[in-house]
C-alpha positions in Angstrom: 2.2 19.8 -21.6 2.5 21.2 -18.1 0.4 20.1 -15.2 -1.1 23.6 -15.0 -2.2 23.5 -18.7 -3.8 20.1 -18.1 -5.7 21.4 -15.1 -6.9 24.5 -16.9 -8.2 22.5 -19.9 -9.9 20.0 -17.6 -11.6 22.8 -15.6 -12.8 24.4 -18.8 -14.2 21.1 -20.0 -16.0 20.5 -16.7 -17.4 24.1 -16.7 -18.6 23.5 -20.2 -20.4 20.3 -19.2 -22.0 22.0 -16.2 -23.1 25.0 -18.3 -24.5 22.7 -21.0 -26.4 20.6 -18.4 -27.7 23.8 -16.7 -28.9 25.1 -20.1 -30.7 21.8 -20.8 -32.3 21.8 -17.4 -33.6 25.3 -17.6 -34.3 25.0 -21.4 -31.9 27.7 -22.4 -30.5 26.9 -25.8 -27.9 29.7 -25.8 -26.4 28.5 -22.5 -26.4 24.9 -23.7 -24.6 26.0 -26.9 -22.0 28.0 -25.0 -21.3 25.1 -22.7 -20.9 22.7 -25.6 -18.5 25.2 -27.3 -16.5 25.4 -24.1 -16.2 21.6 -24.0 -15.1 21.6 -27.7 -12.5 24.3 -27.1 -11.0 22.4 -24.2 -10.9 19.2 -26.2 -9.1 20.9 -29.1 -6.6 22.5 -26.7 -5.9 19.1 -25.2 -5.5 17.5 -28.7 -3.1 20.3 -29.7 -1.0 19.7 -26.6 -0.8 16.0 -27.3 0.5 16.7 -30.8 3.1 19.0 -29.4 4.1 16.4 -26.8 4.4 13.8 -29.5 6.8 15.9 -31.6 8.7 17.1 -28.5 9.8 13.6 -27.6 11.3 13.1 -31.1 13.7 16.1 -30.8 17.2 15.5 -29.6 18.2 16.9 -26.3 20.4 20.0 -26.4 24.1 19.4 -26.0 24.5 16.6 -28.5 
């Protein structure tokens, strides 16, 4: 997982939290739901990247 991917996923998660908090503050259920979905999407992306990283370390390097 590259540093850029980590940063993008973290930014999406932060934006989701902010959107959900704003939706709660102004009592907008649609905005709150969109924020929570952004958080979940970022979390799933991070989990998928962790799985890829776990399997990547098991592969043999090229040239052997």
